[in-house]
C-alpha positions in Angstrom: 12.4 179.1 150.8 10.4 181.1 148.4 6.9 179.8 148.1 5.6 178.2 145.0 3.6 180.3 142.5 1.0 177.7 141.9 -0.5 175.4 144.7 1.0 177.1 147.7 3.9 174.6 147.9 7.2 175.6 149.5 9.3 174.4 146.6 9.3 176.5 143.3 7.8 174.8 140.2 7.1 175.2 136.6 4.2 173.9 134.4 5.0 171.1 132.0 3.7 171.5 128.5 2.9 168.7 126.3 5.4 168.0 123.5 4.7 166.2 120.2 6.6 163.0 119.7 8.3 162.9 116.4 10.1 160.2 114.6 13.4 160.0 112.9 13.7 158.2 109.5 17.5 157.6 108.8 18.4 156.9 105.3 20.6 153.9 104.4 23.0 156.1 102.8 23.6 158.0 106.1 24.5 154.7 107.7 27.4 154.3 105.4 28.5 157.9 104.7 31.6 157.4 106.9 32.8 154.3 105.2 36.3 154.7 104.0 37.2 154.0 100.5 39.0 150.8 99.4 41.0 150.2 96.2 39.1 146.9 95.7 35.4 146.5 95.3 35.4 143.2 97.3 36.9 145.0 100.3 34.2 147.7 100.1 31.4 145.1 100.0 32.9 143.1 102.9 33.2 146.3 105.0 29.7 147.5 104.1 28.1 144.1 105.0 30.1 144.1 108.3 28.8 147.6 109.1 25.1 146.5 108.4 25.4 143.5 110.7 27.1 145.5 113.5 24.6 148.4 113.3 21.6 146.0 113.1 23.1 143.8 115.9 23.1 146.8 118.4 19.3 146.2 118.8 20.1 142.8 120.7 21.7 144.6 123.6 19.5 144.3 126.6 18.1 147.5 128.0 15.1 148.5 130.1 12.5 150.3 128.0 9.4 152.1 128.9 6.5 153.9 127.1 6.0 156.3 129.9 8.1 159.5 130.6 7.5 159.1 134.4 8.9 156.6 136.8 5.4 155.5 138.0 2.4 154.8 135.8 0.3 156.8 138.1 1.0 159.8 140.4 1.2 158.6 144.0 1.6 160.1 147.5 5.1 161.0 148.9 6.7 162.7 151.7 9.0 165.5 150.7 11.9 166.6 152.9 13.2 170.1 152.1 16.8 171.4 152.5 15.8 173.2 155.6 14.5 170.1 157.2 10.8 170.6 156.9 8.6 167.8 155.5 5.6 168.1 153.2 3.1 165.4 152.5 2.0 165.5 148.8 -0.8 163.2 147.5 0.0 163.1 143.8 3.7 163.0 142.8 6.0 161.2 140.4 9.5 161.3 139.0 10.4 162.5 135.6 12.5 160.2 133.5 13.6 163.1 131.3 15.6 164.9 134.0 14.8 162.8 137.1 13.2 165.8 138.9 10.1 165.5 141.2 6.7 166.2 139.6 3.4 166.8 141.1 -0.2 167.5 140.0 -1.7 170.9 140.7 -5.3 170.7 139.4 -5.0 169.9 135.6 -1.4 170.8 135.4 1.8 168.8 135.9 4.2 170.9 137.9 8.1 170.4 138.1 9.5 171.1 141.6 12.6 173.3 142.1 15.1 170.6 142.9 17.5 172.9 144.7 15.0 173.1 147.6 14.4 169.3 148.0 16.6 167.0 150.0 14.8 163.6 149.8 11.4 162.2 148.6 9.9 159.2 150.3 7.4 157.0 148.2 5.8 153.9 149.5 8.3 151.6 147.9 11.5 153.6 147.9 13.4 156.7 149.1 15.1 159.0 146.7 17.9 161.4 147.4 18.9 164.6 145.7 21.9 163.9 143.7 23.1 167.1 141.9 19.4 168.1 141.6 18.3 164.7 140.2 16.5 162.1 142.3 18.5 158.9 142.9 18.1 155.9 145.1 20.4 153.7 147.1 21.6 150.5 145.5 24.0 149.5 148.3 26.2 150.8 151.0 29.5 150.0 152.7 29.8 151.7 156.1 29.2 155.3 155.2 30.1 154.9 151.5 27.0 154.7 149.3 26.2 153.7 145.6 23.4 155.7 144.2 21.4 155.2 140.9 19.7 157.6 138.7 17.4 156.3 135.8 17.0 158.6 132.8 15.7 158.3 129.3 18.5 157.6 126.9 17.8 159.8 124.0 21.0 158.9 122.2 20.1 155.2 122.3 16.5 156.0 121.3 17.7 157.8 118.3 20.1 155.1 117.4 17.3 152.5 118.0 15.2 154.3 115.3 18.1 154.1 112.8 18.8 150.5 113.6 15.2 149.5 113.1 15.0 150.4 109.5 13.8 147.5 107.4 15.8 147.2 104.3 14.7 145.0 101.4 16.3 144.2 97.9 19.8 145.1 99.1 22.3 145.1 96.3 25.6 146.4 95.2 26.4 148.8 92.4 29.9 150.1 91.7 31.1 149.3 95.1 27.9 151.0 96.8 24.9 149.9 98.4 21.5 150.3 96.8 18.0 149.5 98.2 14.5 149.5 96.6 12.5 150.0 99.8 13.0 151.2 103.5 10.4 151.0 106.4 10.5 151.9 110.0 9.2 149.3 112.4 6.1 150.3 114.4 5.4 150.2 118.1 8.9 148.9 119.4 10.5 152.0 117.8 8.8 154.2 120.2 9.6 152.6 123.4 12.1 154.7 125.3 15.3 153.0 126.5 16.4 153.7 130.1 20.0 154.3 131.1 21.2 154.2 134.6 23.7 156.8 135.9 25.6 156.0 139.0 27.3 158.0 141.8 29.4 157.1 144.8 29.2 158.9 148.1 32.8 158.1 149.0 34.5 159.4 152.0 32.0 162.2 152.2 32.3 163.3 148.7 29.6 162.7 145.9 31.4 161.6 142.7 30.3 160.2 139.5 31.0 156.8 138.9 33.6 157.0 136.1 37.3 155.6 136.1 38.8 159.0 136.0 36.5 160.5 138.8 36.9 157.5 141.0 40.8 157.2 140.7 41.4 160.8 141.4 39.2 160.7 144.6 41.0 157.6 146.1 43.0 158.1 149.3 46.8 158.0 149.0 46.7 154.6 150.8 48.6 152.2 148.6 46.5 149.1 149.6 43.3 150.8 148.6 44.8 151.8 145.2 46.0 148.2 144.7 42.6 146.8 145.4 41.1 149.4 143.0 43.4 148.4 140.2 42.7 144.7 140.9 39.0 144.9 140.7 38.9 147.2 137.6 41.4 144.9 135.9 39.1 141.9 136.2 37.7 140.6 132.9 34.2 140.6 134.4 34.3 144.2 135.6 32.2 146.9 133.9 31.6 150.5 134.8 28.0 150.1 133.7 27.4 146.9 135.7 25.7 147.3 139.1 27.3 144.2 140.6 30.9 145.4 139.5 30.2 148.7 141.1 29.2 147.3 144.3 32.2 145.0 144.3 34.4 148.0 143.7 32.9 149.9 146.5 33.4 147.2 148.9 37.0 146.9 147.8 37.9 150.6 148.2 35.8 150.9 151.5 37.7 148.2 153.3 39.1 150.7 155.9 35.7 152.3 156.1 33.4 149.4 157.3 
């Protein structure tokens, strides 16, 4: 493995630079620029009002949020296992929520490790595994099959959050369109970063992204396994973004692997 160019570590790294945080002010006209035209003004008004409630209502969806771009508030010790099997003890490390890479401090600089050289990272509370060069942890396992989770900042949801949190006053209608006299962006809450969890299965020795298309095409030809798969994903309570559902599915399709 090539030696690191800074700090003498055996994993390559790069220096992180500070980035200015910007805000997005999204005009109310942008919210409705894709509204289809209607022949009747009453229908236009109803559709616009419905769109307002649907867009503003998205903020009610529960999602973990953070004001930090790292997993831990403070850098902490960890034991890093490299792909060649060698272990390194590092005193000040963390996980980036931007790309789920390993970070470590080298003097006054925050360094990002070369994830291609890292196999696992053991912190005091949890062990992380290299999942396609991103650090993820084990949620649950069934025999040799495993459900992994990777947490990342959801920039799409963050930008949508900024758009949704526009305060609109004196809303009115004019010639079938919407008019406003003032528009403000909320404060502190707008700058909390939403976290989105990505999931992977280690299934029959293959690492696959948890997605209906990916999972279905990696199932064995066993008819009973496919029947159980269809039964679980067909439940009203099943969701591809729900951890309990994904564990339930893994148990069902791993029945011959326990």
